[in-house]
PDB file with one MODEL, atoms N, CA, C and O in Angstrom:
MODEL        1
ATOM      1  N   MET A   1     -27.586  33.585 115.345  1.00  0.00           N
ATOM      2  CA  MET A   1     -28.675  34.286 114.699  1.00  0.00           C
ATOM      3  C   MET A   1     -29.566  34.891 115.780  1.00  0.00           C
ATOM      4  O   MET A   1     -29.724  34.317 116.858  1.00  0.00           O
ATOM      5  N   GLU A   2     -30.131  36.025 115.491  1.00  0.00           N
ATOM      6  CA  GLU A   2     -30.925  36.733 116.492  1.00  0.00           C
ATOM      7  C   GLU A   2     -32.343  36.181 116.610  1.00  0.00           C
ATOM      8  O   GLU A   2     -32.822  35.434 115.757  1.00  0.00           O
ATOM      9  N   GLU A   3     -32.985  36.578 117.691  1.00  0.00           N
ATOM     10  CA  GLU A   3     -34.392  36.229 117.876  1.00  0.00           C
ATOM     11  C   GLU A   3     -35.250  37.168 117.046  1.00  0.00           C
ATOM     12  O   GLU A   3     -34.960  38.358 116.926  1.00  0.00           O
ATOM     13  N   LYS A   4     -36.304  36.618 116.481  1.00  0.00           N
ATOM     14  CA  LYS A   4     -37.288  37.402 115.734  1.00  0.00           C
ATOM     15  C   LYS A   4     -38.669  36.881 116.091  1.00  0.00           C
ATOM     16  O   LYS A   4     -38.816  35.786 116.634  1.00  0.00           O
ATOM     17  N   HIS A   5     -39.671  37.679 115.779  1.00  0.00           N
ATOM     18  CA  HIS A   5     -41.051  37.223 115.921  1.00  0.00           C
ATOM     19  C   HIS A   5     -41.238  36.038 114.972  1.00  0.00           C
ATOM     20  O   HIS A   5     -40.740  36.058 113.846  1.00  0.00           O
ATOM     21  N   VAL A   6     -41.947  35.016 115.421  1.00  0.00           N
ATOM     22  CA  VAL A   6     -42.071  33.798 114.615  1.00  0.00           C
ATOM     23  C   VAL A   6     -42.648  34.073 113.228  1.00  0.00           C
ATOM     24  O   VAL A   6     -42.318  33.361 112.279  1.00  0.00           O
ATOM     25  N   GLU A   7     -43.492  35.078 113.091  1.00  0.00           N
ATOM     26  CA  GLU A   7     -44.056  35.402 111.773  1.00  0.00           C
ATOM     27  C   GLU A   7     -42.973  35.831 110.793  1.00  0.00           C
ATOM     28  O   GLU A   7     -43.114  35.630 109.587  1.00  0.00           O
ATOM     29  N   GLU A   8     -41.898  36.419 111.296  1.00  0.00           N
ATOM     30  CA  GLU A   8     -40.808  36.841 110.425  1.00  0.00           C
ATOM     31  C   GLU A   8     -40.041  35.638 109.859  1.00  0.00           C
ATOM     32  O   GLU A   8     -39.391  35.747 108.819  1.00  0.00           O
ATOM     33  N   TRP A   9     -40.118  34.512 110.537  1.00  0.00           N
ATOM     34  CA  TRP A   9     -39.437  33.297 110.074  1.00  0.00           C
ATOM     35  C   TRP A   9     -40.330  32.467 109.144  1.00  0.00           C
ATOM     36  O   TRP A   9     -39.851  31.512 108.532  1.00  0.00           O
ATOM     37  N   ARG A  10     -41.590  32.805 109.031  1.00  0.00           N
ATOM     38  CA  ARG A  10     -42.558  31.932 108.348  1.00  0.00           C
ATOM     39  C   ARG A  10     -42.151  31.544 106.928  1.00  0.00           C
ATOM     40  O   ARG A  10     -42.178  30.362 106.587  1.00  0.00           O
ATOM     41  N   SER A  11     -41.781  32.498 106.107  1.00  0.00           N
ATOM     42  CA  SER A  11     -41.437  32.153 104.714  1.00  0.00           C
ATOM     43  C   SER A  11     -40.167  31.310 104.644  1.00  0.00           C
ATOM     44  O   SER A  11     -40.030  30.459 103.765  1.00  0.00           O
ATOM     45  N   LEU A  12     -39.252  31.546 105.560  1.00  0.00           N
ATOM     46  CA  LEU A  12     -37.999  30.796 105.559  1.00  0.00           C
ATOM     47  C   LEU A  12     -38.195  29.339 105.989  1.00  0.00           C
ATOM     48  O   LEU A  12     -37.496  28.447 105.508  1.00  0.00           O
ATOM     49  N   VAL A  13     -39.141  29.104 106.892  1.00  0.00           N
ATOM     50  CA  VAL A  13     -39.348  27.741 107.399  1.00  0.00           C
ATOM     51  C   VAL A  13     -40.493  27.013 106.691  1.00  0.00           C
ATOM     52  O   VAL A  13     -40.885  25.924 107.111  1.00  0.00           O
ATOM     53  N   GLU A  14     -41.023  27.596 105.639  1.00  0.00           N
ATOM     54  CA  GLU A  14     -42.133  26.954 104.926  1.00  0.00           C
ATOM     55  C   GLU A  14     -41.811  25.528 104.479  1.00  0.00           C
ATOM     56  O   GLU A  14     -42.684  24.666 104.586  1.00  0.00           O
ATOM     57  N   PRO A  15     -40.610  25.233 103.984  1.00  0.00           N
ATOM     58  CA  PRO A  15     -40.310  23.836 103.621  1.00  0.00           C
ATOM     59  C   PRO A  15     -40.415  22.876 104.816  1.00  0.00           C
ATOM     60  O   PRO A  15     -40.780  21.712 104.649  1.00  0.00           O
ATOM     61  N   VAL A  16     -40.098  23.361 106.000  1.00  0.00           N
ATOM     62  CA  VAL A  16     -40.204  22.526 107.199  1.00  0.00           C
ATOM     63  C   VAL A  16     -41.676  22.275 107.526  1.00  0.00           C
ATOM     64  O   VAL A  16     -42.052  21.167 107.909  1.00  0.00           O
ATOM     65  N   VAL A  17     -42.503  23.303 107.374  1.00  0.00           N
ATOM     66  CA  VAL A  17     -43.942  23.153 107.617  1.00  0.00           C
ATOM     67  C   VAL A  17     -44.543  22.180 106.601  1.00  0.00           C
ATOM     68  O   VAL A  17     -45.396  21.364 106.950  1.00  0.00           O
ATOM     69  N   ILE A  18     -44.105  22.268 105.364  1.00  0.00           N
ATOM     70  CA  ILE A  18     -44.578  21.338 104.328  1.00  0.00           C
ATOM     71  C   ILE A  18     -44.170  19.908 104.680  1.00  0.00           C
ATOM     72  O   ILE A  18     -44.953  18.976 104.498  1.00  0.00           O
ATOM     73  N   SER A  19     -42.964  19.737 105.175  1.00  0.00           N
ATOM     74  CA  SER A  19     -42.506  18.417 105.598  1.00  0.00           C
ATOM     75  C   SER A  19     -43.381  17.867 106.715  1.00  0.00           C
ATOM     76  O   SER A  19     -43.737  16.688 106.703  1.00  0.00           O
ATOM     77  N   LYS A  20     -43.727  18.710 107.677  1.00  0.00           N
ATOM     78  CA  LYS A  20     -44.601  18.278 108.782  1.00  0.00           C
ATOM     79  C   LYS A  20     -45.997  17.949 108.248  1.00  0.00           C
ATOM     80  O   LYS A  20     -46.607  16.969 108.677  1.00  0.00           O
ATOM     81  N   ARG A  21     -46.501  18.753 107.323  1.00  0.00           N
ATOM     82  CA  ARG A  21     -47.805  18.472 106.715  1.00  0.00           C
ATOM     83  C   ARG A  21     -47.779  17.112 106.023  1.00  0.00           C
ATOM     84  O   ARG A  21     -48.711  16.321 106.173  1.00  0.00           O
ATOM     85  N   ASN A  22     -46.722  16.838 105.269  1.00  0.00           N
ATOM     86  CA  ASN A  22     -46.600  15.556 104.578  1.00  0.00           C
ATOM     87  C   ASN A  22     -46.535  14.394 105.564  1.00  0.00           C
ATOM     88  O   ASN A  22     -47.103  13.330 105.318  1.00  0.00           O
ATOM     89  N   GLU A  23     -45.849  14.600 106.665  1.00  0.00           N
ATOM     90  CA  GLU A  23     -45.795  13.570 107.711  1.00  0.00           C
ATOM     91  C   GLU A  23     -47.192  13.278 108.251  1.00  0.00           C
ATOM     92  O   GLU A  23     -47.568  12.119 108.423  1.00  0.00           O
ATOM     93  N   LEU A  24     -47.953  14.328 108.515  1.00  0.00           N
ATOM     94  CA  LEU A  24     -49.315  14.131 109.024  1.00  0.00           C
ATOM     95  C   LEU A  24     -50.201  13.475 107.970  1.00  0.00           C
ATOM     96  O   LEU A  24     -51.079  12.680 108.304  1.00  0.00           O
ATOM     97  N   TRP A  25     -49.977  13.801 106.712  1.00  0.00           N
ATOM     98  CA  TRP A  25     -50.727  13.139 105.633  1.00  0.00           C
ATOM     99  C   TRP A  25     -50.439  11.641 105.644  1.00  0.00           C
ATOM    100  O   TRP A  25     -51.352  10.829 105.493  1.00  0.00           O
ATOM    101  N   LEU A  26     -49.163  11.271 105.825  1.00  0.00           N
ATOM    102  CA  LEU A  26     -48.806   9.850 105.852  1.00  0.00           C
ATOM    103  C   LEU A  26     -49.459   9.120 107.028  1.00  0.00           C
ATOM    104  O   LEU A  26     -49.694   7.913 106.964  1.00  0.00           O
ATOM    105  N   LEU A  27     -49.746   9.855 108.091  1.00  0.00           N
ATOM    106  CA  LEU A  27     -50.404   9.272 109.262  1.00  0.00           C
ATOM    107  C   LEU A  27     -51.925   9.222 109.103  1.00  0.00           C
ATOM    108  O   LEU A  27     -52.632   8.747 109.992  1.00  0.00           O
ATOM    109  N   GLY A  28     -52.427   9.715 107.960  1.00  0.00           N
ATOM    110  CA  GLY A  28     -53.855   9.625 107.680  1.00  0.00           C
ATOM    111  C   GLY A  28     -54.628  10.921 107.862  1.00  0.00           C
ATOM    112  O   GLY A  28     -55.846  10.939 107.685  1.00  0.00           O
ATOM    113  N   TYR A  29     -53.954  11.995 108.208  1.00  0.00           N
ATOM    114  CA  TYR A  29     -54.623  13.285 108.395  1.00  0.00           C
ATOM    115  C   TYR A  29     -54.526  14.087 107.108  1.00  0.00           C
ATOM    116  O   TYR A  29     -53.760  15.046 107.015  1.00  0.00           O
ATOM    117  N   SER A  30     -55.314  13.683 106.115  1.00  0.00           N
ATOM    118  CA  SER A  30     -55.162  14.219 104.761  1.00  0.00           C
ATOM    119  C   SER A  30     -55.749  15.614 104.569  1.00  0.00           C
ATOM    120  O   SER A  30     -55.551  16.219 103.516  1.00  0.00           O
ATOM    121  N   ASN A  31     -56.465  16.134 105.558  1.00  0.00           N
ATOM    122  CA  ASN A  31     -57.041  17.473 105.420  1.00  0.00           C
ATOM    123  C   ASN A  31     -56.163  18.565 106.010  1.00  0.00           C
ATOM    124  O   ASN A  31     -56.543  19.736 105.984  1.00  0.00           O
ATOM    125  N   VAL A  32     -55.011  18.214 106.535  1.00  0.00           N
ATOM    126  CA  VAL A  32     -54.118  19.180 107.172  1.00  0.00           C
ATOM    127  C   VAL A  32     -53.498  20.097 106.120  1.00  0.00           C
ATOM    128  O   VAL A  32     -53.051  19.641 105.068  1.00  0.00           O
ATOM    129  N   THR A  33     -53.478  21.392 106.419  1.00  0.00           N
ATOM    130  CA  THR A  33     -52.836  22.365 105.534  1.00  0.00           C
ATOM    131  C   THR A  33     -51.650  23.009 106.251  1.00  0.00           C
ATOM    132  O   THR A  33     -51.488  22.875 107.464  1.00  0.00           O
ATOM    133  N   LYS A  34     -50.833  23.708 105.476  1.00  0.00           N
ATOM    134  CA  LYS A  34     -49.710  24.446 106.062  1.00  0.00           C
ATOM    135  C   LYS A  34     -50.211  25.473 107.060  1.00  0.00           C
ATOM    136  O   LYS A  34     -49.629  25.646 108.131  1.00  0.00           O
ATOM    137  N   ASP A  35     -51.290  26.152 106.706  1.00  0.00           N
ATOM    138  CA  ASP A  35     -51.848  27.178 107.601  1.00  0.00           C
ATOM    139  C   ASP A  35     -52.361  26.566 108.897  1.00  0.00           C
ATOM    140  O   ASP A  35     -52.204  27.155 109.967  1.00  0.00           O
ATOM    141  N   ASP A  36     -52.974  25.383 108.807  1.00  0.00           N
ATOM    142  CA  ASP A  36     -53.441  24.700 110.017  1.00  0.00           C
ATOM    143  C   ASP A  36     -52.281  24.436 110.971  1.00  0.00           C
ATOM    144  O   ASP A  36     -52.387  24.668 112.175  1.00  0.00           O
ATOM    145  N   ILE A  37     -51.188  23.954 110.426  1.00  0.00           N
ATOM    146  CA  ILE A  37     -50.020  23.650 111.256  1.00  0.00           C
ATOM    147  C   ILE A  37     -49.458  24.925 111.862  1.00  0.00           C
ATOM    148  O   ILE A  37     -49.134  24.958 113.049  1.00  0.00           O
ATOM    149  N   TRP A  38     -49.341  25.966 111.061  1.00  0.00           N
ATOM    150  CA  TRP A  38     -48.798  27.230 111.559  1.00  0.00           C
ATOM    151  C   TRP A  38     -49.694  27.815 112.653  1.00  0.00           C
ATOM    152  O   TRP A  38     -49.200  28.286 113.678  1.00  0.00           O
ATOM    153  N   ASN A  39     -51.006  27.785 112.434  1.00  0.00           N
ATOM    154  CA  ASN A  39     -51.937  28.304 113.443  1.00  0.00           C
ATOM    155  C   ASN A  39     -51.876  27.492 114.729  1.00  0.00           C
ATOM    156  O   ASN A  39     -51.955  28.049 115.824  1.00  0.00           O
ATOM    157  N   CYS A  40     -51.736  26.181 114.596  1.00  0.00           N
ATOM    158  CA  CYS A  40     -51.603  25.316 115.768  1.00  0.00           C
ATOM    159  C   CYS A  40     -50.353  25.685 116.560  1.00  0.00           C
ATOM    160  O   CYS A  40     -50.404  25.816 117.783  1.00  0.00           O
ATOM    161  N   LEU A  41     -49.251  25.850 115.872  1.00  0.00           N
ATOM    162  CA  LEU A  41     -48.011  26.229 116.544  1.00  0.00           C
ATOM    163  C   LEU A  41     -48.161  27.578 117.246  1.00  0.00           C
ATOM    164  O   LEU A  41     -47.696  27.755 118.372  1.00  0.00           O
ATOM    165  N   ASN A  42     -48.805  28.515 116.582  1.00  0.00           N
ATOM    166  CA  ASN A  42     -49.016  29.833 117.186  1.00  0.00           C
ATOM    167  C   ASN A  42     -49.856  29.762 118.453  1.00  0.00           C
ATOM    168  O   ASN A  42     -49.554  30.434 119.439  1.00  0.00           O
ATOM    169  N   LYS A  43     -50.903  28.957 118.432  1.00  0.00           N
ATOM    170  CA  LYS A  43     -51.818  28.900 119.580  1.00  0.00           C
ATOM    171  C   LYS A  43     -51.371  27.947 120.674  1.00  0.00           C
ATOM    172  O   LYS A  43     -51.674  28.174 121.846  1.00  0.00           O
ATOM    173  N   LYS A  44     -50.656  26.884 120.319  1.00  0.00           N
ATOM    174  CA  LYS A  44     -50.281  25.866 121.305  1.00  0.00           C
ATOM    175  C   LYS A  44     -48.828  25.972 121.764  1.00  0.00           C
ATOM    176  O   LYS A  44     -48.547  25.863 122.957  1.00  0.00           O
ATOM    177  N   VAL A  45     -47.913  26.180 120.834  1.00  0.00           N
ATOM    178  CA  VAL A  45     -46.491  26.119 121.162  1.00  0.00           C
ATOM    179  C   VAL A  45     -45.929  27.509 121.470  1.00  0.00           C
ATOM    180  O   VAL A  45     -45.166  27.678 122.421  1.00  0.00           O
ATOM    181  N   TRP A  46     -46.307  28.491 120.668  1.00  0.00           N
ATOM    182  CA  TRP A  46     -45.740  29.830 120.823  1.00  0.00           C
ATOM    183  C   TRP A  46     -46.714  30.803 121.472  1.00  0.00           C
ATOM    184  O   TRP A  46     -46.550  32.014 121.321  1.00  0.00           O
ATOM    185  N   LYS A  47     -47.708  30.321 122.179  1.00  0.00           N
ATOM    186  CA  LYS A  47     -48.739  31.208 122.721  1.00  0.00           C
ATOM    187  C   LYS A  47     -48.182  32.237 123.698  1.00  0.00           C
ATOM    188  O   LYS A  47     -48.706  33.348 123.780  1.00  0.00           O
ATOM    189  N   LYS A  48     -47.146  31.896 124.433  1.00  0.00           N
ATOM    190  CA  LYS A  48     -46.601  32.824 125.425  1.00  0.00           C
ATOM    191  C   LYS A  48     -45.349  33.543 124.937  1.00  0.00           C
ATOM    192  O   LYS A  48     -45.059  34.657 125.375  1.00  0.00           O
ATOM    193  N   ASN A  49     -44.614  32.915 124.041  1.00  0.00           N
ATOM    194  CA  ASN A  49     -43.358  33.502 123.584  1.00  0.00           C
ATOM    195  C   ASN A  49     -43.299  33.499 122.068  1.00  0.00           C
ATOM    196  O   ASN A  49     -42.975  32.480 121.459  1.00  0.00           O
ATOM    197  N   LYS A  50     -43.605  34.619 121.463  1.00  0.00           N
ATOM    198  CA  LYS A  50     -43.627  34.725 120.001  1.00  0.00           C
ATOM    199  C   LYS A  50     -42.267  35.100 119.422  1.00  0.00           C
ATOM    200  O   LYS A  50     -42.110  35.134 118.201  1.00  0.00           O
ATOM    201  N   GLU A  51     -41.280  35.383 120.273  1.00  0.00           N
ATOM    202  CA  GLU A  51     -39.922  35.707 119.826  1.00  0.00           C
ATOM    203  C   GLU A  51     -39.055  34.456 119.953  1.00  0.00           C
ATOM    204  O   GLU A  51     -39.008  33.834 121.014  1.00  0.00           O
ATOM    205  N   ASN A  52     -38.369  34.089 118.867  1.00  0.00           N
ATOM    206  CA  ASN A  52     -37.577  32.867 118.905  1.00  0.00           C
ATOM    207  C   ASN A  52     -36.450  32.914 117.890  1.00  0.00           C
ATOM    208  O   ASN A  52     -36.487  33.689 116.935  1.00  0.00           O
ATOM    209  N   HIS A  53     -35.448  32.074 118.111  1.00  0.00           N
ATOM    210  CA  HIS A  53     -34.369  31.884 117.149  1.00  0.00           C
ATOM    211  C   HIS A  53     -34.867  30.952 116.047  1.00  0.00           C
ATOM    212  O   HIS A  53     -35.790  30.165 116.254  1.00  0.00           O
ATOM    213  N   LEU A  54     -34.249  31.052 114.888  1.00  0.00           N
ATOM    214  CA  LEU A  54     -34.630  30.216 113.754  1.00  0.00           C
ATOM    215  C   LEU A  54     -34.552  28.733 114.096  1.00  0.00           C
ATOM    216  O   LEU A  54     -35.470  27.976 113.783  1.00  0.00           O
ATOM    217  N   HIS A  55     -33.475  28.318 114.729  1.00  0.00           N
ATOM    218  CA  HIS A  55     -33.316  26.887 115.033  1.00  0.00           C
ATOM    219  C   HIS A  55     -34.395  26.400 115.992  1.00  0.00           C
ATOM    220  O   HIS A  55     -34.809  25.243 115.916  1.00  0.00           O
ATOM    221  N   ALA A  56     -34.854  27.264 116.892  1.00  0.00           N
ATOM    222  CA  ALA A  56     -35.913  26.877 117.827  1.00  0.00           C
ATOM    223  C   ALA A  56     -37.252  26.747 117.114  1.00  0.00           C
ATOM    224  O   ALA A  56     -38.046  25.864 117.436  1.00  0.00           O
ATOM    225  N   VAL A  57     -37.504  27.621 116.151  1.00  0.00           N
ATOM    226  CA  VAL A  57     -38.752  27.546 115.378  1.00  0.00           C
ATOM    227  C   VAL A  57     -38.780  26.249 114.574  1.00  0.00           C
ATOM    228  O   VAL A  57     -39.797  25.556 114.547  1.00  0.00           O
ATOM    229  N   VAL A  58     -37.675  25.922 113.925  1.00  0.00           N
ATOM    230  CA  VAL A  58     -37.586  24.682 113.142  1.00  0.00           C
ATOM    231  C   VAL A  58     -37.778  23.477 114.061  1.00  0.00           C
ATOM    232  O   VAL A  58     -38.504  22.543 113.722  1.00  0.00           O
ATOM    233  N   GLN A  59     -37.136  23.501 115.207  1.00  0.00           N
ATOM    234  CA  GLN A  59     -37.275  22.402 116.163  1.00  0.00           C
ATOM    235  C   GLN A  59     -38.723  22.245 116.614  1.00  0.00           C
ATOM    236  O   GLN A  59     -39.228  21.126 116.700  1.00  0.00           O
ATOM    237  N   ASP A  60     -39.389  23.353 116.899  1.00  0.00           N
ATOM    238  CA  ASP A  60     -40.793  23.290 117.321  1.00  0.00           C
ATOM    239  C   ASP A  60     -41.677  22.669 116.244  1.00  0.00           C
ATOM    240  O   ASP A  60     -42.585  21.894 116.547  1.00  0.00           O
ATOM    241  N   ILE A  61     -41.409  23.013 114.985  1.00  0.00           N
ATOM    242  CA  ILE A  61     -42.206  22.451 113.886  1.00  0.00           C
ATOM    243  C   ILE A  61     -41.986  20.945 113.797  1.00  0.00           C
ATOM    244  O   ILE A  61     -42.944  20.176 113.723  1.00  0.00           O
ATOM    245  N   PHE A  62     -40.726  20.530 113.804  1.00  0.00           N
ATOM    246  CA  PHE A  62     -40.422  19.097 113.700  1.00  0.00           C
ATOM    247  C   PHE A  62     -40.942  18.308 114.902  1.00  0.00           C
ATOM    248  O   PHE A  62     -41.285  17.133 114.764  1.00  0.00           O
ATOM    249  N   HIS A  63     -41.004  18.930 116.064  1.00  0.00           N
ATOM    250  CA  HIS A  63     -41.445  18.231 117.270  1.00  0.00           C
ATOM    251  C   HIS A  63     -42.951  18.302 117.510  1.00  0.00           C
ATOM    252  O   HIS A  63     -43.441  17.754 118.498  1.00  0.00           O
ATOM    253  N   LEU A  64     -43.691  18.967 116.624  1.00  0.00           N
ATOM    254  CA  LEU A  64     -45.149  19.020 116.785  1.00  0.00           C
ATOM    255  C   LEU A  64     -45.710  17.602 116.700  1.00  0.00           C
ATOM    256  O   LEU A  64     -45.558  16.922 115.684  1.00  0.00           O
ATOM    257  N   GLN A  65     -46.349  17.174 117.758  1.00  0.00           N
ATOM    258  CA  GLN A  65     -46.899  15.822 117.837  1.00  0.00           C
ATOM    259  C   GLN A  65     -48.326  15.788 117.269  1.00  0.00           C
ATOM    260  O   GLN A  65     -49.066  16.763 117.397  1.00  0.00           O
ATOM    261  N   PRO A  66     -48.708  14.686 116.651  1.00  0.00           N
ATOM    262  CA  PRO A  66     -50.071  14.577 116.129  1.00  0.00           C
ATOM    263  C   PRO A  66     -51.135  14.827 117.195  1.00  0.00           C
ATOM    264  O   PRO A  66     -52.159  15.444 116.903  1.00  0.00           O
ATOM    265  N   HIS A  67     -50.912  14.358 118.427  1.00  0.00           N
ATOM    266  CA  HIS A  67     -51.930  14.567 119.466  1.00  0.00           C
ATOM    267  C   HIS A  67     -52.059  16.044 119.825  1.00  0.00           C
ATOM    268  O   HIS A  67     -53.147  16.486 120.196  1.00  0.00           O
ATOM    269  N   THR A  68     -50.988  16.812 119.725  1.00  0.00           N
ATOM    270  CA  THR A  68     -51.070  18.263 119.964  1.00  0.00           C
ATOM    271  C   THR A  68     -51.897  18.913 118.867  1.00  0.00           C
ATOM    272  O   THR A  68     -52.747  19.761 119.137  1.00  0.00           O
ATOM    273  N   TYR A  69     -51.641  18.510 117.627  1.00  0.00           N
ATOM    274  CA  TYR A  69     -52.407  19.052 116.509  1.00  0.00           C
ATOM    275  C   TYR A  69     -53.882  18.676 116.625  1.00  0.00           C
ATOM    276  O   TYR A  69     -54.752  19.521 116.412  1.00  0.00           O
ATOM    277  N   LEU A  70     -54.171  17.419 116.958  1.00  0.00           N
ATOM    278  CA  LEU A  70     -55.565  16.978 117.086  1.00  0.00           C
ATOM    279  C   LEU A  70     -56.277  17.704 118.225  1.00  0.00           C
ATOM    280  O   LEU A  70     -57.458  18.030 118.108  1.00  0.00           O
ATOM    281  N   GLY A  71     -55.577  17.957 119.314  1.00  0.00           N
ATOM    282  CA  GLY A  71     -56.157  18.735 120.410  1.00  0.00           C
ATOM    283  C   GLY A  71     -56.505  20.141 119.962  1.00  0.00           C
ATOM    284  O   GLY A  71     -57.557  20.672 120.319  1.00  0.00           O
ATOM    285  N   TYR A  72     -55.630  20.736 119.189  1.00  0.00           N
ATOM    286  CA  TYR A  72     -55.891  22.068 118.640  1.00  0.00           C
ATOM    287  C   TYR A  72     -57.125  22.052 117.743  1.00  0.00           C
ATOM    288  O   TYR A  72     -57.986  22.925 117.852  1.00  0.00           O
ATOM    289  N   VAL A  73     -57.210  21.060 116.854  1.00  0.00           N
ATOM    290  CA  VAL A  73     -58.348  20.958 115.928  1.00  0.00           C
ATOM    291  C   VAL A  73     -59.647  20.752 116.707  1.00  0.00           C
ATOM    292  O   VAL A  73     -60.661  21.383 116.407  1.00  0.00           O
ATOM    293  N   ALA A  74     -59.614  19.877 117.698  1.00  0.00           N
ATOM    294  CA  ALA A  74     -60.818  19.629 118.511  1.00  0.00           C
ATOM    295  C   ALA A  74     -61.260  20.902 119.212  1.00  0.00           C
ATOM    296  O   ALA A  74     -62.455  21.190 119.291  1.00  0.00           O
ATOM    297  N   ASN A  75     -60.311  21.655 119.717  1.00  0.00           N
ATOM    298  CA  ASN A  75     -60.638  22.907 120.386  1.00  0.00           C
ATOM    299  C   ASN A  75     -61.246  23.910 119.409  1.00  0.00           C
ATOM    300  O   ASN A  75     -62.197  24.612 119.750  1.00  0.00           O
ATOM    301  N   GLN A  76     -60.699  23.978 118.195  1.00  0.00           N
ATOM    302  CA  GLN A  76     -61.235  24.875 117.175  1.00  0.00           C
ATOM    303  C   GLN A  76     -62.665  24.493 116.808  1.00  0.00           C
ATOM    304  O   GLN A  76     -63.523  25.360 116.644  1.00  0.00           O
ATOM    305  N   ILE A  77     -62.916  23.196 116.679  1.00  0.00           N
ATOM    306  CA  ILE A  77     -64.263  22.726 116.353  1.00  0.00           C
ATOM    307  C   ILE A  77     -65.226  23.083 117.475  1.00  0.00           C
ATOM    308  O   ILE A  77     -66.338  23.548 117.226  1.00  0.00           O
ATOM    309  N   TYR A  78     -64.796  22.862 118.704  1.00  0.00           N
ATOM    310  CA  TYR A  78     -65.634  23.188 119.865  1.00  0.00           C
ATOM    311  C   TYR A  78     -65.949  24.677 119.893  1.00  0.00           C
ATOM    312  O   TYR A  78     -67.097  25.058 120.120  1.00  0.00           O
ATOM    313  N   GLN A  79     -64.957  25.520 119.667  1.00  0.00           N
ATOM    314  CA  GLN A  79     -65.175  26.961 119.679  1.00  0.00           C
ATOM    315  C   GLN A  79     -66.096  27.384 118.540  1.00  0.00           C
ATOM    316  O   GLN A  79     -66.963  28.238 118.729  1.00  0.00           O
ATOM    317  N   ASN A  80     -65.916  26.794 117.361  1.00  0.00           N
ATOM    318  CA  ASN A  80     -66.766  27.142 116.227  1.00  0.00           C
ATOM    319  C   ASN A  80     -68.198  26.675 116.456  1.00  0.00           C
ATOM    320  O   ASN A  80     -69.137  27.368 116.066  1.00  0.00           O
ATOM    321  N   ASP A  81     -68.384  25.506 117.085  1.00  0.00           N
ATOM    322  CA  ASP A  81     -69.727  25.034 117.396  1.00  0.00           C
ATOM    323  C   ASP A  81     -70.414  25.990 118.354  1.00  0.00           C
ATOM    324  O   ASP A  81     -71.594  26.295 118.180  1.00  0.00           O
ATOM    325  N   ASP A  82     -69.701  26.465 119.356  1.00  0.00           N
ATOM    326  CA  ASP A  82     -70.267  27.417 120.301  1.00  0.00           C
ATOM    327  C   ASP A  82     -70.648  28.716 119.605  1.00  0.00           C
ATOM    328  O   ASP A  82     -71.696  29.293 119.896  1.00  0.00           O
ATOM    329  N   LEU A  83     -69.805  29.177 118.688  1.00  0.00           N
ATOM    330  CA  LEU A  83     -70.092  30.397 117.963  1.00  0.00           C
ATOM    331  C   LEU A  83     -71.346  30.234 117.128  1.00  0.00           C
ATOM    332  O   LEU A  83     -72.204  31.116 117.115  1.00  0.00           O
ATOM    333  N   GLU A  84     -71.460  29.115 116.431  1.00  0.00           N
ATOM    334  CA  GLU A  84     -72.644  28.878 115.609  1.00  0.00           C
ATOM    335  C   GLU A  84     -73.890  28.786 116.475  1.00  0.00           C
ATOM    336  O   GLU A  84     -74.938  29.314 116.103  1.00  0.00           O
ATOM    337  N   ALA A  85     -73.795  28.124 117.621  1.00  0.00           N
ATOM    338  CA  ALA A  85     -74.930  28.028 118.519  1.00  0.00           C
ATOM    339  C   ALA A  85     -75.324  29.396 119.052  1.00  0.00           C
ATOM    340  O   ALA A  85     -76.509  29.706 119.174  1.00  0.00           O
ATOM    341  N   SER A  86     -74.336  30.203 119.367  1.00  0.00           N
ATOM    342  CA  SER A  86     -74.617  31.554 119.853  1.00  0.00           C
ATOM    343  C   SER A  86     -75.291  32.391 118.786  1.00  0.00           C
ATOM    344  O   SER A  86     -76.229  33.132 119.080  1.00  0.00           O
ATOM    345  N   LEU A  87     -74.825  32.284 117.543  1.00  0.00           N
ATOM    346  CA  LEU A  87     -75.430  33.026 116.453  1.00  0.00           C
ATOM    347  C   LEU A  87     -76.856  32.562 116.193  1.00  0.00           C
ATOM    348  O   LEU A  87     -77.732  33.381 115.913  1.00  0.00           O
ATOM    349  N   GLU A  88     -77.101  31.248 116.284  1.00  0.00           N
ATOM    350  CA  GLU A  88     -78.454  30.736 116.091  1.00  0.00           C
ATOM    351  C   GLU A  88     -79.385  31.217 117.197  1.00  0.00           C
ATOM    352  O   GLU A  88     -80.556  31.500 116.945  1.00  0.00           O
ATOM    353  N   ALA A  89     -78.873  31.310 118.415  1.00  0.00           N
ATOM    354  CA  ALA A  89     -79.695  31.769 119.525  1.00  0.00           C
ATOM    355  C   ALA A  89     -80.071  33.233 119.369  1.00  0.00           C
ATOM    356  O   ALA A  89     -81.154  33.644 119.784  1.00  0.00           O
ATOM    357  N   VAL A  90     -79.193  34.017 118.778  1.00  0.00           N
ATOM    358  CA  VAL A  90     -79.444  35.447 118.600  1.00  0.00           C
ATOM    359  C   VAL A  90     -80.445  35.679 117.494  1.00  0.00           C
ATOM    360  O   VAL A  90     -81.272  36.586 117.593  1.00  0.00           O
ATOM    361  N   THR A  91     -80.393  34.872 116.431  1.00  0.00           N
ATOM    362  CA  THR A  91     -81.272  35.111 115.278  1.00  0.00           C
ATOM    363  C   THR A  91     -82.571  34.411 115.366  1.00  0.00           C
ATOM    364  O   THR A  91     -83.399  34.529 114.462  1.00  0.00           O
TER     365      THR A  91
ENDMDL
END
């Protein structure tokens, strides 16, 4: 199978993302959504190479570790806090 941009594989691998979401739910991360997982993969795993084979995309989803996801979430919170602080300073 050929390489495609990971976004082109998104609808095809949605069941795999749902499986990963369910796994994280079982570990106690009940606020995780499919979009959160996909965004994490885009920013952490595929940040440099957005072109991939289907089997590699599936493997990346299954191999996403909870600590990688939590690091992504912490970074998002930190960035959002800075944005809010910057907006408050301006207004």
